C-alpha positions as CSV (number, residue, x, y, z in Angstrom):
1,M,134.1,61.5,105.7
2,T,135.9,64.0,108.1
3,T,135.1,64.3,111.8
4,S,133.4,67.5,111.4
5,Q,131.1,66.2,108.5
6,R,130.4,63.0,110.5
7,F,129.4,65.3,113.6
8,Y,126.9,67.3,111.5
9,Q,125.5,64.2,109.8
10,Q,124.9,62.6,113.3
11,L,123.6,65.9,114.7
12,G,121.0,65.9,111.9
13,E,119.8,62.5,112.6
14,V,119.4,63.6,116.4
15,L,117.7,66.7,115.5
16,A,115.1,64.9,113.5
17,Q,114.0,63.3,116.6
18,E,114.6,65.7,119.5
19,P,116.5,68.8,120.4
20,A,120.1,68.9,121.3
21,V,122.5,71.6,122.9
22,V,125.5,72.3,120.9
23,A,128.6,73.1,122.8
24,T,131.3,75.0,121.0
25,T,134.8,75.9,122.4
26,V,135.2,79.7,121.6
27,K,138.1,80.8,123.5
28,V,141.2,79.2,124.9
29,V,143.8,80.7,127.0
30,G,146.8,78.8,128.0
31,S,146.9,75.0,127.6
32,A,143.7,73.0,127.0
33,P,142.8,69.3,125.7
34,R,141.0,70.7,122.5
35,E,141.3,73.6,120.2
36,V,139.1,76.6,119.4
37,G,136.1,75.3,117.5
38,A,135.8,72.0,119.2
39,K,132.2,70.7,119.4
40,M,130.0,68.4,121.4
41,A,126.3,67.9,121.1
42,V,124.3,66.8,124.2
43,Y,120.9,65.3,123.9
44,G,118.6,62.9,125.6
45,E,119.5,62.1,129.1
46,G,123.1,62.8,128.6
47,S,124.1,61.2,125.3
48,I,126.8,63.2,123.4
49,L,128.2,63.6,119.8
50,G,131.9,64.6,119.7
51,T,134.0,65.9,122.6
52,I,135.4,69.3,123.8
53,G,138.2,67.6,125.9
54,G,136.7,65.0,128.3
55,G,137.3,65.0,132.1
56,A,135.6,66.9,134.7
57,G,135.3,70.1,132.4
58,E,133.3,68.2,129.9
59,G,131.3,66.7,132.6
60,K,130.4,70.4,133.8
61,V,129.3,71.2,130.2
62,I,127.1,68.2,130.0
63,E,125.4,69.1,133.2
64,Q,124.7,72.7,132.1
65,A,123.5,71.4,128.8
66,L,121.0,69.1,130.3
67,I,119.6,72.0,132.4
68,A,119.3,74.0,129.2
69,L,117.5,71.2,127.5
70,K,114.9,70.8,130.3
71,K,114.4,74.5,130.5
72,R,114.9,75.4,126.9
73,K,111.7,77.5,126.8
74,E,113.1,80.0,129.3
75,A,116.8,79.1,129.2
76,K,119.1,81.5,127.2
77,N,122.2,80.5,125.4
78,R,125.1,81.0,127.6
79,L,129.0,81.0,127.9
80,I,130.6,79.0,130.6
81,E,134.2,78.9,131.6
82,I,136.1,75.8,132.5
83,D,139.1,76.3,134.7
84,L,142.0,74.1,133.9
85,T,144.6,76.0,135.9
86,G,144.7,73.7,138.8
87,A,144.9,76.8,141.1
88,P,144.0,76.0,144.7
89,N,140.7,77.5,146.2
90,K,139.2,77.6,142.8
91,D,136.4,75.8,141.1
92,T,138.7,73.6,139.1
93,Q,137.9,71.2,136.4
94,G,141.5,70.1,135.4
95,I,145.1,70.9,135.6
96,C,146.0,71.3,132.1
97,G,147.1,74.9,132.7
98,G,144.6,77.1,131.0
99,K,141.0,78.4,130.8
100,V,138.3,77.4,128.1
101,Q,135.2,79.3,127.2
102,V,132.3,77.2,125.9
103,W,129.3,78.4,124.1
104,L,126.0,76.5,124.8
105,E,123.2,76.9,122.2
106,V,120.1,74.9,121.9
107,W,119.4,73.7,118.5
108,A,115.8,72.4,117.7
109,G,113.1,72.5,115.3
110,K,113.0,73.0,111.5
111,Q,115.4,75.9,111.3
112,A,118.3,73.9,113.1
113,I,117.5,70.7,110.9
114,A,117.8,73.0,107.8
115,L,121.1,74.6,109.0
116,T,122.5,71.1,109.6
117,A,121.5,69.9,106.1
118,N,122.9,73.2,104.5
119,I,126.3,72.5,106.3
120,L,126.3,68.9,105.1
121,E,125.6,70.3,101.5
122,V,128.8,72.5,101.8
123,F,130.9,69.4,102.4
124,R,129.3,67.5,99.5
125,T,129.8,70.3,97.1
126,G,133.3,71.3,98.4
127,Q,132.4,75.0,98.7
128,S,133.9,77.1,101.6
129,T,131.4,79.1,104.0
130,A,131.5,80.3,107.5
131,L,129.3,79.4,110.3
132,V,128.4,82.5,112.4
133,T,127.2,82.3,116.0
134,C,125.9,85.4,117.8
135,L,127.3,85.6,121.3
136,A,125.0,88.3,122.3
137,G,121.4,88.5,121.4
138,D,118.8,86.0,120.2
139,R,119.9,85.5,116.5
140,S,120.4,81.8,115.5
141,P,123.6,80.4,114.0
142,H,123.7,81.1,110.2
143,L,125.9,80.5,107.1
144,V,127.3,83.3,105.2
145,N,127.3,83.5,101.5
146,E,130.4,83.3,99.4
147,Q,130.5,87.2,98.8
148,S,130.3,87.8,102.6
149,M,133.3,85.3,103.0
150,E,135.7,88.0,101.9
151,K,135.3,90.1,105.1
152,Y,136.5,87.3,107.4
153,T,140.3,87.5,107.0
154,H,141.0,84.8,109.5
155,S,141.4,81.2,108.3
156,T,140.5,79.6,111.6
157,A,137.6,79.9,114.1
158,H,137.7,83.0,116.0
159,I,135.7,85.7,117.9
160,E,134.9,88.8,115.8
161,N,132.7,91.9,116.8
162,G,130.7,89.7,119.2
163,H,130.3,86.7,116.9
164,F,131.9,83.3,116.8
165,V,133.1,82.7,113.2
166,E,133.9,79.1,112.2
167,I,135.4,78.8,108.8
168,I,134.1,75.5,107.0
169,Q,136.6,74.4,104.5
170,P,135.6,70.9,103.3
171,P,138.6,68.6,102.5
172,P,139.9,68.3,98.9
173,A,138.7,65.3,96.9
174,L,140.8,63.0,94.8
175,L,139.1,61.2,91.9
176,I,141.3,58.1,91.1
177,V,140.7,56.8,87.4
178,G,141.5,53.2,87.6
179,G,140.8,50.6,90.2
180,G,144.0,48.4,90.1
181,H,146.7,47.7,92.8
182,V,148.2,51.3,92.4
183,A,144.9,52.8,92.9
184,V,144.3,50.9,96.1
185,A,147.5,52.0,97.5
186,L,147.0,55.6,96.4
187,A,143.5,55.7,97.9
188,Q,145.0,54.6,101.3
189,S,147.6,57.2,101.3
190,A,145.4,60.0,100.1
191,H,142.8,59.2,102.7
192,F,145.3,59.2,105.3
193,A,146.5,62.8,104.0
194,G,143.0,64.2,104.3
195,F,141.4,63.7,101.0
196,Q,138.0,62.5,100.2
197,I,138.3,59.6,97.7
198,A,136.3,58.8,94.6
199,V,137.4,55.9,92.3
200,Q,136.2,55.1,88.7
201,D,136.9,52.0,86.7
202,D,134.8,50.4,83.9
203,R,135.2,47.0,85.5
204,P,132.6,46.6,88.2
205,S,134.7,44.0,90.2
206,F,137.4,46.6,90.6
207,V,135.3,49.3,92.1
208,T,134.0,47.7,95.3
209,S,133.7,48.9,98.9
210,D,135.8,46.0,99.9
211,R,138.8,47.2,97.7
212,F,138.2,50.9,98.5
213,P,136.6,51.3,102.0
214,Q,137.9,54.8,102.2
215,A,135.9,55.9,99.0
216,M,133.0,58.2,99.3
217,F,131.9,57.6,95.7
218,L,132.5,54.6,93.5
219,S,131.4,54.4,89.8
220,H,131.9,52.5,86.6
221,S,131.3,56.0,84.6
222,I,133.6,58.8,84.8
223,S,130.8,61.0,83.5
224,D,128.7,60.1,86.5
225,V,131.6,60.9,88.8
226,L,132.2,64.2,87.4
227,A,128.4,65.1,87.5
228,H,128.8,64.5,91.3
229,F,131.7,67.0,91.5
230,T,130.4,69.6,89.0
231,V,130.7,72.4,91.6
232,H,133.4,71.1,93.8
233,S,136.1,73.6,94.3
234,Q,139.0,71.3,95.4
235,L,139.1,68.5,92.9
236,Y,142.3,66.6,92.2
237,V,142.4,63.8,89.5
238,A,145.0,60.8,89.3
239,L,145.0,58.8,86.1
240,V,146.2,55.3,87.0
241,A,144.3,53.3,84.6
242,R,145.4,50.0,83.1
243,G,146.1,51.2,79.7
244,F,146.7,54.0,77.2
245,S,143.2,53.9,75.7
246,Q,141.7,54.4,79.2
247,D,143.9,57.4,79.7
248,V,142.7,58.9,76.5
249,K,138.9,58.3,77.2
250,A,139.2,59.6,80.6
251,L,141.0,62.7,79.6
252,T,138.7,63.4,76.7
253,T,135.7,63.3,79.3
254,L,137.6,65.4,81.8
255,L,138.5,68.2,79.3
256,Q,134.9,68.2,77.8
257,R,133.3,69.0,81.2
258,P,133.1,72.4,82.9
259,V,134.8,71.2,86.0
260,A,137.5,73.2,87.9
261,Y,140.5,70.9,88.5
262,K,143.2,71.6,90.9
263,Y,145.4,69.2,89.5
264,V,145.3,66.4,86.8
265,G,148.1,63.9,86.8
266,A,148.9,60.4,85.3
267,I,151.3,57.5,86.0
268,G,153.4,56.3,83.3
269,S,156.6,56.7,81.2
270,Q,157.3,59.9,79.4
271,K,156.6,58.1,76.1
272,R,153.2,57.0,77.3
273,I,152.3,60.6,78.5
274,R,153.6,62.1,75.2
275,R,151.3,59.6,73.3
276,V,148.4,60.6,75.4
277,C,148.8,64.3,74.6
278,Q,149.2,63.5,70.9
279,A,146.0,61.6,70.8
280,M,144.3,64.4,72.4
281,E,145.7,67.0,69.9
282,K,144.5,64.7,67.1
283,Q,141.0,65.0,68.6
284,D,141.3,68.8,68.5
285,I,140.9,68.9,72.4
286,P,142.9,71.7,73.8
287,L,145.4,70.9,76.5
288,E,145.6,74.4,78.0
289,R,143.8,73.3,81.1
290,L,146.5,70.6,82.0
291,S,149.2,73.0,82.8
292,N,149.9,70.6,85.8
293,F,149.9,67.4,83.7
């Protein structure tokens, strides 16, 4: 689970109980401890999720967020500036060298809970979207549909026409077919590289959370795994199964499902790969989708 995904999951749990103020870094000039798009949620008596950089600047944001929570019926969303220049005779919150603008917005009630759930669904399905926050006016943050994504040419968080636009691009998913020692090493490396991990092996003792603590999905059935990733747009597959017959069985299932794969690869000698391809051809299963195989 990515840091962003974990943030929204925890935020949803908070919102089910009480309102929160979401603080988002929307502009950075010069040097700052966090990038544009960094988020923190403030709730209760000063509890926080995430961070916008720590230090006195973050303390100022927490202070203003608590005021907004206490007076949320009349308080408006607002933009505050953190001065990190270290300049004398200024209200300075740090000496990093730059200035940061942070947008404070109260998230509360069914609408905020639904928005959080929709964001988490985006992560689950692997679809890209954009979270748009109006910096002028009273419109609540909202997600845009896939068609509207085309008008946002930037690939990172940015301010555009009075709106702060955050591109939500879930991480790619790697389905590892096979649960042996190669799969364990591959899962560790791929997780470190930013992939979400799913592992399938028909041997129950080989697909456990102890062997694959990084995995978001473990299964004995490749059909069940693919059903989970039916609409995922960033799915990679690595066949590291224990034998030739498992490769063939997995590929047969993969190619018979309407899933868009970014890549399908297998471990083994050239002879083994040729035999797999020949076995697929004998079953009249087209290999055109395996251009990267």
